[in-house]
ROZAGU-724665 format. One line per field, with one value per residue: residue number from 1; residue in three letters; x, y, z of N, C-alpha, C in turn. Coordinates in steps of 0.1 Angstrom, whole numbers. Last residue first. Layout:
// ROZAGU-724665
nr <- c(NUM, ...) $
rest <- c(ALA, ...) $
n.u <- c(X, ...) $
n.v <- c(Y, ...) $
n.w <- c(Z, ...) $
ca.u <- c(X, ...) $
ca.v <- c(Y, ...) $
ca.w <- c(Z, ...) $
c.u <- c(X, ...) $
c.v <- c(Y, ...) $
c.w <- c(Z, ...) $
//
This chain:
// ROZAGU-724665
nr <- c(274, 273, 272, 271, 270, 269, 268, 267, 266, 265, 264, 263, 262, 261, 260, 259, 258, 257, 256, 255, 254, 253, 252, 251, 250, 249, 248, 247, 246, 245, 244, 243, 242, 241, 240, 239, 238, 237, 236, 235, 234, 233, 232, 231, 230, 229, 228, 227, 226, 225, 224, 223, 222, 221, 220, 219, 218, 217, 216, 215, 214, 213, 212, 211, 210, 209, 208, 207, 206, 205, 204, 203, 202, 201, 200, 199, 198, 197, 196, 195, 194, 193, 192, 191, 190, 189, 188, 187, 186, 185, 184, 183, 182, 181, 180, 179, 178, 177, 176, 175, 174, 173, 172, 171, 170, 169, 168, 167, 166, 165, 164, 163, 162, 161, 160, 159, 158, 157, 156, 155, 154, 153, 152, 151, 150, 149, 148, 147, 146, 145, 144, 143, 142, 141, 140, 139, 138, 137, 136, 135, 134, 133, 132, 131, 130, 129, 128, 127, 126, 125, 124, 123, 122, 121, 120, 119, 118, 117, 116, 115, 114, 113, 112, 111, 110, 109, 108, 107, 106, 105, 104, 103, 102, 101, 100, 99, 98, 97, 96, 95, 94, 93, 92, 91, 90, 89, 88, 87, 86, 85, 84, 83, 82, 81, 80, 79, 78, 77, 76, 75, 74, 73, 72, 71, 70, 69, 68, 67, 66, 65, 64, 63, 62, 61, 60, 59, 58, 57, 56, 55, 54, 53, 52, 51, 50, 49, 48, 47, 46, 45, 44, 43, 42, 41, 40, 39, 38, 37, 36, 35, 34, 33, 32, 31, 30, 29, 28, 27, 26, 25, 24, 23, 22, 21, 20, 19, 18, 17, 16, 15, 14, 13, 12, 11, 10, 9, 8, 7, 6, 5, 4, 3, 2, 1) $
rest <- c(UNK, UNK, UNK, UNK, UNK, UNK, UNK, UNK, UNK, UNK, UNK, UNK, UNK, UNK, UNK, UNK, UNK, UNK, UNK, UNK, UNK, UNK, UNK, UNK, UNK, UNK, UNK, UNK, UNK, UNK, UNK, UNK, UNK, UNK, UNK, UNK, UNK, UNK, UNK, UNK, UNK, UNK, UNK, UNK, UNK, UNK, UNK, UNK, UNK, UNK, UNK, UNK, UNK, UNK, UNK, UNK, UNK, UNK, UNK, UNK, UNK, UNK, UNK, UNK, UNK, UNK, UNK, UNK, UNK, UNK, UNK, UNK, UNK, UNK, UNK, UNK, UNK, UNK, UNK, UNK, UNK, UNK, UNK, UNK, UNK, UNK, UNK, UNK, UNK, UNK, UNK, UNK, UNK, UNK, UNK, UNK, UNK, UNK, UNK, UNK, UNK, UNK, UNK, UNK, UNK, UNK, UNK, UNK, UNK, UNK, UNK, UNK, UNK, UNK, UNK, UNK, UNK, UNK, UNK, UNK, UNK, UNK, UNK, UNK, UNK, UNK, UNK, UNK, UNK, UNK, UNK, UNK, UNK, UNK, UNK, UNK, UNK, UNK, UNK, UNK, UNK, UNK, UNK, UNK, UNK, UNK, UNK, UNK, UNK, UNK, UNK, UNK, UNK, UNK, UNK, UNK, UNK, UNK, UNK, UNK, UNK, UNK, UNK, UNK, UNK, UNK, UNK, UNK, UNK, UNK, UNK, UNK, UNK, UNK, UNK, UNK, UNK, UNK, UNK, UNK, UNK, UNK, UNK, UNK, UNK, UNK, UNK, UNK, UNK, UNK, UNK, UNK, UNK, UNK, UNK, UNK, UNK, UNK, UNK, UNK, UNK, UNK, UNK, UNK, UNK, UNK, UNK, UNK, UNK, UNK, UNK, UNK, UNK, UNK, UNK, UNK, UNK, UNK, UNK, UNK, UNK, UNK, UNK, UNK, UNK, UNK, UNK, UNK, UNK, UNK, UNK, UNK, UNK, UNK, UNK, UNK, UNK, UNK, UNK, UNK, UNK, UNK, UNK, UNK, UNK, UNK, UNK, UNK, UNK, UNK, UNK, UNK, UNK, UNK, UNK, UNK, UNK, UNK, UNK, UNK, UNK, UNK, UNK, UNK, UNK, UNK, UNK, UNK, UNK, UNK, UNK, UNK, UNK, UNK) $
n.u <- c(114, 106, 80, 67, 67, 45, 23, 25, 18, -8, -21, -19, -35, -60, -65, -73, -100, -105, -98, -120, -141, -135, -138, -165, -176, -169, -166, -156, -159, -128, -106, -89, -71, -59, -61, -62, -78, -81, -66, -37, -23, 9, 29, 60, 80, 103, 116, 117, 128, 110, 109, 96, 70, 63, 64, 45, 22, 20, 18, -8, -33, -45, -27, -14, 15, 38, 51, 64, 51, 35, 15, 4, -7, -26, -43, -52, -67, -87, -89, -91, -116, -119, -110, -74, -46, -21, 10, 23, 47, 65, 71, 73, 48, 47, 33, 42, 55, 69, 95, 90, 82, 106, 123, 110, 111, 139, 141, 127, 145, 166, 154, 125, 115, 132, 160, 163, 155, 164, 150, 156, 154, 152, 131, 121, 136, 129, 103, 100, 72, 60, 57, 55, 34, 24, 7, 3, 3, 22, 51, 60, 82, 94, 86, 61, 49, 17, -4, -36, -62, -58, -24, 3, 14, 8, 5, -15, -38, -49, -50, -50, -23, -2, 29, 47, 74, 94, 94, 77, 76, 59, 65, 54, 27, 24, 29, 8, -14, -8, -12, -34, -25, -7, -24, -59, -90, -109, -107, -85, -65, -77, -70, -73, -75, -65, -33, -18, 13, 24, 45, 49, 37, 23, 12, -10, -19, -38, -53, -73, -98, -113, -123, -131, -153, -164, -147, -140, -119, -106, -75, -68, -71, -69, -88, -114, -116, -104, -108, -86, -82, -59, -52, -59, -39, -47, -60, -80, -69, -68, -92, -89, -87, -103, -78, -52, -37, -5, 13, 44, 68, 75, 48, 49, 39, 15, -11, -23, -4, 4, -18, -15, 9, 2, -16, 2, 19, 2, -6, 19, 25, 3, 11, 34, 35, 63) $
n.v <- c(39, 37, 45, 23, -2, -3, 2, -20, -40, -33, -35, -62, -73, -61, -72, -98, -95, -78, -94, -112, -94, -86, -110, -115, -93, -99, -135, -165, -200, -219, -245, -266, -267, -240, -218, -192, -178, -144, -125, -116, -85, -73, -44, -29, 0, 20, 53, 73, 80, 81, 54, 44, 54, 41, 14, 14, 19, -4, -24, -18, -41, -66, -97, -127, -144, -157, -164, -180, -191, -209, -191, -184, -209, -214, -192, -199, -222, -212, -176, -147, -121, -91, -66, -72, -68, -80, -86, -107, -107, -130, -127, -138, -138, -134, -133, -114, -107, -83, -90, -100, -77, -61, -76, -73, -45, -42, -55, -39, -17, -29, -35, -21, -33, -32, -36, -34, -15, 18, 37, 53, 81, 91, 117, 143, 157, 144, 128, 112, 104, 69, 50, 47, 31, 6, -25, -51, -64, -79, -77, -91, -83, -88, -89, -80, -98, -109, -122, -140, -142, -174, -187, -203, -225, -225, -195, -179, -158, -124, -94, -60, -39, -10, 6, 33, 52, 79, 106, 134, 159, 166, 149, 126, 132, 132, 104, 93, 104, 92, 66, 66, 82, 64, 43, 54, 40, 20, 3, -12, 3, 21, 42, 38, 47, 71, 77, 95, 108, 113, 120, 100, 91, 69, 87, 112, 126, 136, 119, 121, 97, 74, 48, 19, 2, 9, 23, 45, 71, 98, 114, 149, 174, 191, 179, 173, 146, 135, 154, 155, 160, 162, 147, 118, 94, 60, 37, 38, 34, 8, 1, -1, -23, -30, -23, -2, 28, 39, 63, 81, 104, 130, 155, 189, 216, 226, 217, 232, 237, 211, 204, 222, 213, 187, 194, 208, 187, 170, 186, 190, 164, 162, 180, 170, 134, 114) $
n.w <- c(124, 150, 154, 139, 151, 169, 153, 136, 155, 163, 138, 132, 153, 147, 119, 114, 115, 94, 73, 74, 69, 43, 29, 33, 19, -7, -9, -25, -28, -26, -35, -32, -53, -52, -27, -14, 12, 20, 33, 47, 43, 37, 40, 33, 31, 13, 8, -21, -45, -66, -73, -50, -56, -80, -71, -51, -65, -81, -60, -47, -60, -59, -52, -38, -25, -35, -67, -87, -108, -95, -86, -110, -119, -99, -104, -130, -125, -109, -115, -92, -90, -108, -115, -117, -123, -99, -84, -60, -35, -15, 21, 54, 81, 116, 149, 175, 198, 200, 192, 166, 154, 156, 140, 115, 112, 108, 84, 67, 67, 53, 28, 14, -14, -36, -44, -71, -89, -100, -127, -153, -149, -114, -101, -101, -119, -143, -153, -185, -205, -200, -170, -143, -136, -158, -166, -164, -140, -128, -111, -82, -54, -20, 6, 29, 54, 61, 86, 86, 78, 63, 61, 44, 32, 5, -12, -21, -7, -14, 6, 14, 25, 32, 34, 45, 35, 41, 33, 23, 11, -8, -29, -18, -19, -47, -52, -38, -53, -80, -86, -102, -123, -135, -143, -146, -134, -133, -112, -116, -105, -75, -47, -11, 24, 40, 45, 71, 83, 117, 145, 174, 197, 187, 161, 151, 119, 92, 65, 38, 28, 18, 25, 11, 8, -17, -43, -57, -45, -63, -68, -66, -77, -47, -21, -15, -19, 3, 33, 60, 93, 121, 143, 160, 172, 165, 167, 149, 124, 120, 107, 80, 65, 44, 20, 34, 41, 40, 58, 61, 74, 79, 80, 73, 87, 78, 61, 41, 23, 16, 1, -21, -31, -40, -61, -78, -85, -99, -120, -133, -141, -160, -179, -190, -188, -189) $
ca.u <- c(116, 120, 91, 67, 78, 59, 26, 28, 31, 3, -20, -12, -20, -53, -62, -58, -93, -108, -90, -106, -140, -135, -125, -155, -178, -162, -173, -153, -165, -142, -111, -98, -79, -68, -55, -64, -68, -86, -80, -43, -31, -3, 22, 46, 78, 90, 118, 110, 137, 113, 114, 111, 78, 64, 72, 60, 27, 22, 30, 5, -28, -48, -36, -18, 2, 31, 44, 71, 60, 46, 23, 10, 3, -15, -36, -44, -55, -78, -93, -84, -106, -123, -114, -87, -55, -29, -1, 20, 34, 64, 67, 79, 55, 46, 39, 32, 50, 54, 92, 95, 73, 93, 126, 112, 98, 132, 148, 122, 132, 168, 158, 138, 109, 120, 156, 170, 145, 168, 152, 156, 146, 159, 138, 115, 136, 142, 105, 104, 83, 59, 56, 67, 33, 35, 8, 4, -8, 15, 41, 59, 69, 96, 101, 65, 58, 28, 3, -22, -59, -65, -38, -4, 17, 0, 14, -13, -26, -52, -45, -56, -33, -10, 18, 42, 60, 92, 106, 76, 88, 57, 69, 68, 33, 22, 38, 21, -13, -8, 0, -34, -35, -2, -14, -46, -79, -108, -118, -98, -66, -71, -78, -66, -80, -75, -42, -25, 1, 23, 36, 54, 44, 35, 13, 2, -21, -26, -53, -59, -94, -109, -129, -120, -144, -171, -149, -153, -122, -115, -85, -67, -67, -69, -74, -110, -124, -97, -113, -90, -86, -66, -51, -61, -45, -41, -48, -84, -71, -56, -92, -92, -76, -106, -91, -58, -46, -17, 8, 30, 63, 83, 56, 45, 51, 27, -2, -31, -11, 13, -15, -27, 8, 12, -21, -10, 24, 9, -16, 12, 34, 4, -2, 35, 30, 53) $
ca.v <- c(40, 32, 53, 37, 1, -6, 11, -7, -41, -34, -23, -53, -76, -59, -58, -95, -105, -73, -82, -117, -102, -76, -103, -125, -95, -88, -123, -155, -187, -216, -231, -263, -279, -245, -231, -195, -189, -156, -125, -127, -93, -79, -56, -32, -13, 14, 39, 70, 78, 93, 64, 41, 58, 56, 19, 11, 28, 9, -23, -17, -27, -56, -86, -119, -138, -162, -155, -176, -179, -214, -198, -174, -202, -224, -194, -187, -223, -222, -189, -156, -130, -105, -68, -74, -57, -81, -76, -105, -103, -122, -134, -129, -144, -129, -141, -114, -120, -83, -84, -109, -88, -57, -74, -86, -52, -35, -60, -52, -15, -24, -46, -18, -33, -23, -37, -45, -21, 5, 34, 38, 74, 87, 105, 133, 162, 141, 141, 112, 112, 83, 51, 54, 46, 11, -10, -46, -55, -85, -68, -94, -83, -85, -88, -82, -87, -111, -110, -138, -135, -162, -188, -191, -223, -234, -203, -192, -165, -139, -103, -73, -43, -22, 2, 20, 49, 65, 98, 121, 156, 173, 163, 127, 131, 144, 115, 90, 107, 107, 69, 58, 87, 77, 40, 49, 50, 28, 13, -18, 3, 9, 38, 41, 41, 62, 77, 83, 110, 105, 125, 103, 104, 67, 73, 109, 120, 139, 121, 122, 110, 85, 60, 28, 0, 12, 11, 41, 57, 94, 105, 136, 163, 192, 180, 187, 155, 135, 145, 162, 150, 169, 161, 125, 107, 73, 39, 38, 48, 14, 1, 13, -20, -35, -28, -9, 18, 37, 50, 80, 91, 123, 144, 176, 207, 234, 211, 228, 248, 220, 197, 222, 226, 189, 186, 215, 199, 165, 181, 202, 171, 153, 182, 182, 146, 119) $
ca.w <- c(110, 147, 160, 135, 142, 174, 165, 131, 148, 173, 145, 124, 152, 160, 122, 115, 124, 108, 76, 76, 82, 54, 29, 38, 34, 0, -11, -16, -32, -22, -37, -21, -50, -63, -30, -29, 9, 14, 35, 40, 52, 31, 47, 30, 38, 14, 13, -8, -34, -59, -83, -52, -44, -79, -83, -48, -55, -87, -68, -40, -56, -70, -49, -50, -24, -24, -59, -75, -111, -103, -76, -102, -127, -101, -91, -127, -134, -104, -117, -102, -84, -106, -101, -112, -124, -111, -86, -74, -39, -28, 9, 44, 70, 103, 138, 163, 196, 203, 205, 177, 154, 163, 154, 121, 113, 120, 96, 70, 73, 66, 36, 20, 0, -35, -30, -65, -81, -96, -113, -151, -160, -127, -100, -92, -106, -137, -146, -171, -202, -205, -185, -148, -135, -150, -165, -177, -143, -139, -117, -96, -61, -34, 3, 15, 52, 52, 81, 89, 91, 64, 64, 48, 46, 14, -4, -28, -5, -14, -5, 16, 15, 36, 26, 49, 32, 44, 30, 29, 20, 4, -30, -20, -6, -39, -58, -34, -39, -77, -78, -90, -114, -130, -133, -151, -133, -145, -111, -120, -119, -82, -59, -23, 12, 43, 34, 67, 75, 105, 135, 161, 197, 197, 166, 160, 132, 100, 80, 42, 34, 10, 30, 11, 20, -4, -35, -59, -46, -52, -73, -59, -86, -61, -25, -13, -28, -10, 23, 47, 83, 110, 144, 148, 177, 161, 175, 163, 128, 125, 121, 85, 75, 57, 22, 24, 47, 32, 58, 57, 73, 69, 85, 68, 89, 77, 70, 53, 28, 24, 13, -12, -26, -30, -49, -72, -78, -87, -111, -127, -132, -148, -172, -181, -194, -180) $
c.u <- c(123, 123, 105, 78, 78, 69, 41, 31, 34, 17, -9, -11, -13, -39, -55, -55, -79, -101, -92, -96, -126, -134, -124, -141, -168, -164, -165, -160, -162, -146, -125, -105, -89, -77, -64, -57, -71, -75, -87, -58, -39, -10, 10, 42, 63, 91, 104, 112, 130, 122, 118, 117, 93, 72, 74, 68, 41, 27, 31, 17, -13, -43, -37, -28, -1, 17, 38, 64, 68, 56, 36, 19, 11, -4, -24, -37, -46, -65, -83, -91, -101, -112, -118, -98, -68, -40, -8, 8, 33, 50, 68, 77, 63, 53, 37, 39, 39, 48, 78, 92, 77, 83, 114, 115, 100, 118, 142, 129, 125, 155, 161, 142, 121, 114, 143, 165, 150, 157, 155, 159, 145, 150, 144, 123, 130, 143, 118, 106, 87, 72, 55, 68, 45, 34, 19, 5, -8, 3, 34, 48, 71, 82, 104, 80, 63, 36, 15, -16, -45, -63, -45, -18, 10, 3, 6, -3, -26, -38, -51, -52, -39, -20, 11, 29, 57, 77, 104, 88, 87, 68, 68, 73, 49, 28, 36, 31, 1, -7, 1, -23, -36, -12, -8, -35, -67, -97, -118, -109, -79, -73, -70, -75, -72, -82, -52, -34, -5, 12, 36, 43, 50, 44, 25, 1, -8, -28, -39, -59, -79, -107, -126, -126, -132, -162, -154, -157, -137, -120, -93, -78, -65, -63, -74, -95, -119, -103, -105, -96, -91, -70, -59, -61, -46, -48, -41, -72, -75, -59, -79, -91, -77, -96, -93, -72, -54, -25, -4, 26, 48, 78, 64, 54, 47, 40, 12, -23, -20, 6, -6, -24, -4, 11, -11, -15, 13, 13, -9, 2, 27, 13, -2, 22, 32, 48) $
c.v <- c(53, 35, 49, 46, 16, -1, 9, 3, -27, -34, -22, -39, -66, -62, -55, -81, -102, -83, -77, -105, -107, -83, -93, -118, -104, -88, -112, -142, -177, -202, -230, -250, -277, -257, -238, -208, -194, -165, -137, -127, -103, -87, -60, -45, -16, 1, 33, 56, 76, 92, 77, 51, 56, 61, 34, 16, 26, 20, -10, -15, -28, -42, -76, -108, -130, -157, -163, -167, -175, -203, -204, -180, -192, -217, -203, -187, -211, -222, -199, -169, -140, -112, -82, -68, -59, -70, -79, -96, -102, -120, -124, -135, -134, -138, -135, -122, -121, -96, -84, -103, -98, -68, -70, -86, -66, -42, -55, -58, -29, -22, -41, -29, -32, -22, -28, -47, -34, -2, 20, 35, 59, 80, 101, 121, 152, 146, 139, 126, 112, 91, 66, 55, 54, 26, -6, -31, -50, -77, -75, -85, -87, -86, -86, -80, -90, -98, -115, -126, -134, -156, -175, -194, -211, -232, -212, -201, -178, -146, -117, -82, -56, -26, -10, 17, 34, 62, 83, 112, 142, 169, 171, 141, 132, 144, 128, 101, 104, 110, 84, 62, 79, 83, 54, 49, 45, 39, 22, -8, -2, 11, 28, 39, 46, 57, 67, 85, 96, 110, 116, 109, 108, 80, 72, 94, 118, 135, 125, 126, 109, 98, 72, 42, 9, 12, 15, 28, 55, 79, 100, 127, 149, 180, 181, 189, 169, 145, 146, 152, 158, 158, 169, 140, 116, 85, 52, 40, 49, 28, 7, 13, -6, -32, -35, -15, 11, 26, 49, 66, 91, 108, 137, 165, 193, 226, 218, 222, 245, 232, 205, 216, 228, 203, 188, 207, 207, 177, 177, 197, 183, 159, 174, 184, 158, 133) $
c.w <- c(106, 132, 156, 141, 138, 164, 169, 142, 142, 166, 155, 131, 144, 160, 136, 120, 125, 118, 90, 79, 85, 68, 41, 39, 40, 15, -4, -19, -21, -27, -33, -23, -39, -60, -40, -33, -5, 10, 29, 43, 44, 42, 39, 37, 36, 23, 16, -4, -21, -47, -76, -63, -45, -67, -82, -59, -51, -77, -76, -50, -53, -68, -61, -45, -36, -22, -47, -65, -98, -106, -83, -91, -118, -109, -92, -114, -132, -112, -110, -103, -95, -98, -98, -120, -116, -111, -100, -76, -54, -32, -3, 30, 62, 93, 124, 152, 186, 201, 209, 190, 165, 164, 162, 136, 120, 122, 109, 82, 76, 74, 51, 30, 9, -21, -29, -50, -74, -87, -110, -136, -158, -137, -114, -91, -96, -123, -138, -166, -188, -202, -189, -164, -140, -149, -156, -178, -157, -143, -129, -102, -76, -41, -11, 13, 37, 50, 73, 82, 94, 78, 65, 51, 52, 29, 6, -21, -13, -14, -3, 4, 20, 25, 32, 41, 36, 42, 33, 24, 27, 15, -17, -21, -7, -26, -50, -39, -34, -62, -75, -81, -101, -120, -127, -140, -140, -145, -124, -119, -123, -97, -66, -35, 0, 30, 37, 55, 71, 96, 122, 151, 184, 196, 175, 164, 139, 114, 85, 57, 38, 17, 22, 13, 20, 8, -21, -51, -48, -55, -61, -64, -79, -68, -41, -18, -27, -19, 10, 37, 71, 100, 133, 151, 165, 167, 173, 172, 143, 130, 128, 100, 81, 68, 36, 28, 35, 38, 49, 56, 70, 67, 75, 74, 86, 79, 69, 64, 40, 30, 22, 1, -17, -23, -38, -60, -71, -78, -98, -117, -125, -137, -159, -173, -184, -185) $
//
């Protein structure tokens, strides 16, 4: 990892700490179409990504690009309204710079959300998937290059990337709130195109339940820094090769909006317990 990257992360973290004297230990990344969670948050402060040194700015319309300090059920949290992706032309280290900066600020628990396509025939659009594992098919890794030993080990363990204790808390909360969830494996691809029928068949054969274009780089960076991760995918399109339909961004946003109320209730329930 180049010294210049370390400097950029440290400068971003220093700016955040200059604006937020007591940085919360929990953070949430809001994925495509999932900005509605903000409606359940008491917003204390909102900082545009453009104001934070070296923070990458999303080129995707559905990603707002602000860092929010807020309160959920009396608990302070940070929210990243949107993320950047490899398909936008950013490298894996830049994609994960926000997570790195939050880690330096003291964040210990990261809740990730994303929109995904489902290959598992038991999944339907608008349903929620609690991630239990992933497959990285992006061809990129934010841990490439020189290692910063102060951030984490050269060879971080990935036997439990989506913390099993946190997943147990989610299952309890889902049962209490009567919100049905699946537990599945996420495969990350670069995108931005959706997959062909043959590719969906291949990904399903590899053991993936859902596919998306984000999340895995953030998980790798977070786990490298010892940050515990829990992640939710919202199924926005059904990727069954024999019944494949044309999908637009508007379709994705509508499906995400359908799932948002359930995901909001679930996150409200788990935040105080993490």
